[in-house]
GUBASE-389851 format. One line per 10 residues: number of its first residue (from 1); for each residue z, y, x of C-alpha. Coordinates in steps of 0.25 Angstrom, whole numbers. Layout:
NUM> Z/Y/X | ...
//
This chain:
1> -70/-222/-41 | -68/-230/-28 | -54/-226/-22 | -49/-230/-9 | -34/-231/-8 | -28/-232/6 | -13/-237/9 | -5/-241/20 | -3/-255/15 | -5/-263/3
11> -3/-275/-6 | 0/-287/-5 | 9/-285/7 | 13/-271/4 | 18/-267/-9 | 25/-254/-8 | 24/-241/-15 | 11/-236/-10 | 4/-249/-12 | 9/-251/-26
21> 5/-237/-30 | -9/-239/-23 | -12/-252/-30 | -7/-247/-44 | -16/-235/-43 | -28/-243/-37 | -27/-253/-49 | -26/-242/-59 | -38/-235/-54 | -46/-249/-53
31> -42/-251/-68 | -49/-238/-71 | -62/-242/-64 | -60/-236/-50 | -62/-244/-37 | -49/-243/-29 | -48/-248/-14 | -37/-249/-5 | -37/-248/10 | -24/-252/17
41> -17/-254/30 | -10/-266/34 | -1/-269/45 | -7/-278/56 | -3/-290/64 | 7/-296/65 | 10/-291/51 | -3/-296/45 | -15/-303/49 | -23/-290/49
51> -26/-284/62 | -27/-270/65 | -39/-264/59 | -43/-276/52 | -46/-276/38 | -44/-285/26 | -49/-284/11 | -43/-289/-1 | -40/-286/-15 | -26/-284/-21
61> -24/-283/-37 | -39/-279/-38 | -39/-268/-27 | -48/-270/-15 | -40/-268/-2 | -44/-267/13 | -33/-267/23 | -33/-263/37 | -24/-268/48 | -15/-258/54
71> -13/-257/70 | -4/-267/76 | 10/-262/77 | 19/-261/89 | 24/-252/99 | 10/-250/106 | 3/-245/94 | 0/-230/94 | 8/-223/84 | -4/-215/80
81> -10/-227/73 | 0/-225/62 | -8/-212/58 | -21/-212/66 | -29/-224/66 | -44/-224/68 | -45/-239/66 | -40/-237/52 | -49/-226/50 | -61/-234/53
91> -57/-246/44 | -55/-235/33 | -69/-230/36 | -75/-244/35 | -68/-246/22 | -73/-233/16 | -87/-235/20 | -86/-249/14 | -80/-245/0 | -84/-231/-1
101> -73/-226/-9 | -74/-212/-16 | -59/-207/-14 | -47/-211/-5 | -33/-212/-9 | -24/-214/3 | -11/-219/-3 | -5/-221/11 | -11/-220/25 | -1/-227/34
111> -7/-238/41 | -21/-233/38 | -18/-220/45 | -22/-206/42 | -35/-208/50 | -41/-214/38 | -41/-200/31 | -53/-194/39 | -61/-207/35 | -60/-203/21
121> -64/-189/23 | -76/-193/32 | -80/-201/20 | -80/-190/11 | -68/-196/2 | -58/-189/-5 | -44/-193/-1 | -31/-193/-8 | -18/-196/0 | -5/-200/-7
131> 7/-197/2 | 15/-209/-4 | 26/-207/7 | 27/-198/19 | 18/-205/29 | 9/-192/31 | 21/-185/37 | 30/-196/42 | 27/-207/52 | 38/-216/46
141> 33/-212/31 | 47/-209/25 | 51/-196/31 | 65/-203/34 | 69/-200/49 | 74/-210/59 | 88/-203/57 | 88/-204/42 | 84/-190/40 | 74/-186/30
151> 62/-180/37 | 52/-170/32 | 40/-172/43 | 37/-177/56 | 44/-173/69 | 40/-181/81 | 55/-183/87 | 59/-189/73 | 46/-196/70 | 46/-204/83
161> 60/-209/80 | 57/-212/65 | 45/-221/69 | 54/-228/79 | 65/-230/69 | 55/-238/60 | 51/-247/71 | 54/-262/70 | 54/-263/85 | 69/-260/90
171> 63/-254/103 | 56/-243/95 | 67/-241/84 | 77/-237/95 | 68/-225/98 | 72/-219/85 | 86/-217/90 | 82/-209/102 | 87/-194/102 | 77/-184/96
181> 74/-178/110 | 67/-191/115 | 56/-191/105 | 55/-175/106 | 53/-177/121 | 43/-189/119 | 35/-180/110 | 34/-169/120 | 29/-179/131 | 19/-185/121
191> 12/-172/122 | 10/-174/137 | 1/-183/145 | 12/-193/146 | 9/-198/132 | -4/-204/138 | 5/-213/146 | 16/-217/136 | 14/-224/123 | 27/-219/117
201> 23/-205/120 | 10/-207/114 | 17/-213/102 | 25/-200/101 | 12/-192/102 | 7/-200/90 | 19/-197/82 | 17/-182/84 | 3/-182/81 | 5/-189/67
211> 8/-177/58 | -4/-169/63 | -14/-181/62 | -10/-184/48 | -10/-170/43 | -24/-168/49 | -29/-181/42 | -23/-177/29 | -32/-165/28 | -43/-176/24
221> -35/-179/11 | -39/-172/-1 | -26/-174/-9 | -12/-178/-6 | -4/-185/-16 | 11/-186/-15 | 22/-192/-25 | 32/-181/-23 | 34/-166/-20 | 43/-171/-8
231> 30/-178/-2 | 22/-165/-5 | 31/-156/2 | 33/-165/14 | 18/-167/16 | 16/-152/15 | 27/-149/24 | 20/-157/34 | 7/-151/33 | 0/-161/24
241> -7/-159/10 | -7/-144/8 | -15/-141/-5 | -18/-156/-6 | -5/-162/-11 | -2/-167/-25 | 11/-173/-30 | 8/-185/-39 | 16/-197/-38 | 10/-211/-41
251> 11/-218/-54 | 17/-232/-56 | 14/-245/-64 | 27/-248/-71 | 23/-261/-77 | 30/-269/-67 | 44/-263/-72 | 40/-262/-86 | 50/-267/-95 | 62/-265/-85
261> 68/-255/-95 | 68/-264/-107 | 72/-276/-99 | 83/-269/-92 | 95/-279/-92 | 107/-273/-100 | 119/-271/-91 | 132/-263/-93 | 132/-262/-78 | 124/-251/-72
271> 114/-257/-62 | 109/-248/-50 | 98/-253/-42 | 91/-251/-28 | 76/-257/-28 | 69/-256/-14 | 69/-260/0 | 83/-261/6 | 80/-251/17 | 88/-239/23
281> 79/-229/18 | 80/-234/4 | 95/-231/4 | 101/-244/-3 | 113/-242/6 | 116/-228/0 | 115/-235/-14 | 125/-246/-10 | 135/-236/-4 | 134/-228/-16
291> 136/-239/-26 | 148/-244/-19 | 154/-230/-21 | 154/-232/-36 | 168/-236/-42 | 170/-251/-42 | 171/-250/-58 | 157/-244/-59 | 149/-253/-68 | 137/-254/-59
301> 129/-263/-50 | 118/-261/-39 | 107/-270/-37 | 99/-268/-24 | 85/-274/-25 | 75/-274/-13 | 72/-281/0 | 78/-278/14 | 67/-283/21 | 65/-276/34
311> 79/-269/32 | 88/-282/34 | 99/-275/42 | 100/-264/32 | 100/-273/20 | 111/-281/27 | 119/-268/28 | 116/-264/14 | 122/-277/9 | 134/-275/18
321> 136/-261/11 | 136/-267/-3 | 146/-277/2 | 155/-284/-9 | 150/-274/-20 | 147/-284/-30 | 140/-273/-39 | 129/-273/-28 | 118/-283/-27 | 106/-285/-18
331> 95/-291/-27 | 84/-293/-16 | 69/-290/-15 | 60/-291/-27 | 45/-290/-30 | 39/-279/-38 | 37/-289/-50 | 52/-290/-51 | 55/-275/-51 | 56/-274/-66
341> 67/-285/-66 | 74/-278/-55 | 74/-264/-63 | 78/-272/-75 | 91/-275/-69 | 94/-260/-65 | 98/-248/-72 | 97/-237/-61 | 88/-237/-48 | 94/-231/-36
351> 85/-226/-25 | 94/-221/-13 | 83/-219/-3 | 85/-211/10 | 70/-207/11 | 60/-200/3 | 55/-210/-7 | 45/-201/-12 | 41/-208/-25 | 47/-222/-25
361> 41/-232/-35 | 54/-238/-38 | 59/-225/-44 | 47/-225/-54 | 49/-240/-56 | 63/-238/-60 | 59/-226/-69 | 49/-235/-76 | 60/-245/-78 | 68/-234/-85
371> 78/-234/-74 | 84/-221/-68 | 84/-219/-53 | 95/-214/-43 | 89/-209/-31 | 91/-201/-18 | 89/-186/-20 | 77/-186/-10 | 64/-180/-12 | 53/-189/-18
381> 62/-198/-26 | 70/-186/-32 | 57/-181/-38 | 57/-193/-48 | 71/-196/-49 | 77/-184/-57 | 92/-183/-56 | 98/-184/-70 | 85/-186/-76 | 80/-200/-72
391> 89/-203/-61 | 100/-198/-52 | 99/-192/-37 | 108/-193/-26 | 109/-187/-11 | 102/-194/0 | 111/-205/6 | 122/-200/-2 | 129/-213/-7 | 140/-205/-14
401> 130/-196/-22 | 123/-209/-26 | 136/-216/-30 | 139/-204/-39 | 125/-205/-46 | 127/-220/-48 | 141/-218/-54 | 135/-207/-63 | 125/-218/-69 | 137/-228/-70
411> 147/-218/-77 | 139/-207/-84 | 136/-211/-99 | 122/-210/-102 | 117/-206/-88 | 108/-218/-86 | 102/-217/-100 | 99/-202/-97 | 92/-205/-84 | 84/-217/-90
421> 79/-207/-101 | 75/-197/-91 | 65/-206/-84 | 51/-201/-87 | 37/-207/-88 | 31/-212/-75 | 18/-210/-70 | 10/-222/-72 | -1/-228/-62 | -11/-224/-73
431> -7/-210/-72 | -7/-210/-57 | -21/-216/-58 | -25/-204/-67 | -21/-194/-57 | -28/-201/-46 | -41/-202/-53 | -40/-187/-56 | -37/-184/-42 | -48/-193/-37
441> -59/-188/-46 | -55/-173/-42 | -56/-176/-27 | -69/-184/-29 | -75/-173/-37 | -72/-163/-26 | -81/-171/-17 | -93/-170/-26
//
């Protein structure tokens, strides 16, 4: 079976969750005699030597890849290119004709755009779409608004400010601070002939049209996979996936953390840890504040592992927040191959996120290493971290509640051992591939 995977970015430069899951599944399927291919987008100049619409072919760990350069970034780029891009559709059409896949699994569409979906339908290919995050309903992907409020779907007045708040251009970023009436008026004006004369109004018009365009393109998908019930409910609430959605989270290859349990270094002191990017949406400041609330005689430490690249100002504030508390130490960035050593020095992982993590790999990796997880009681993560069973939950941004959970672990006899014993079996990459093979066969047989 020749299977085409599409992703928004890929190895070797990009090594985030979707890329890891895609590579693992592709390699497992190749080992079973299938022919996986990957079509990925890549940021263009000045971020790379690949121009907009240009392609490059290479192989990564045995998997053939074709990458296509994304449109140049900048204030003059039409916002519509983020979800509707005919040049990406043409490059995809050429690749499909060249490689003649039998089925398509869209692991992500950001960068390539939703315009590639009709290409697959016109070619008679069954299409599986995995909603690994909330790109299909949220222009900034994570459903966390510019004002910090968790969101449930697009609203132009908020979406415009959310997009502005994520810009690296200070001039654009200021737009996220304008009162809501300003983007609402702009939305009204964008529906008039004035929009033809004003780039900002055309950009607002593009933002407004995004939800309907993506909903329509999703009609070309045969099956939508989501990792959580949260994602299923959010997609359905936004008009995507009726009678097509199946909840099925990915499997992981735990070999890179194998042995972390047996190699865990003994310690009489309880060791809490944060592992991830030092970014506001990840919430390490909530954890630091909570940890500092613990009584000074609490026999516990906090290790913070991760890079603050791109969030230097926030990382500085985080270090200031830890101040002179010698129980807190910043361990810096690490590579994936070092994760086992990182986890071997921890007893409990804390995931204090301020956004819907959906199905974070670090939680599964902690479980694979025999480590309970303390996490924000927020949809997605809370479907895997079960309070009192394999971890503990606390209220969103509630440092005092988190401090109480940490104190329980430090003072309640037998609680840590109880939570360790509650960690169940994890879905493997092989089991995930079993499910996908069965799904692919089902969809292909329908076309016969």
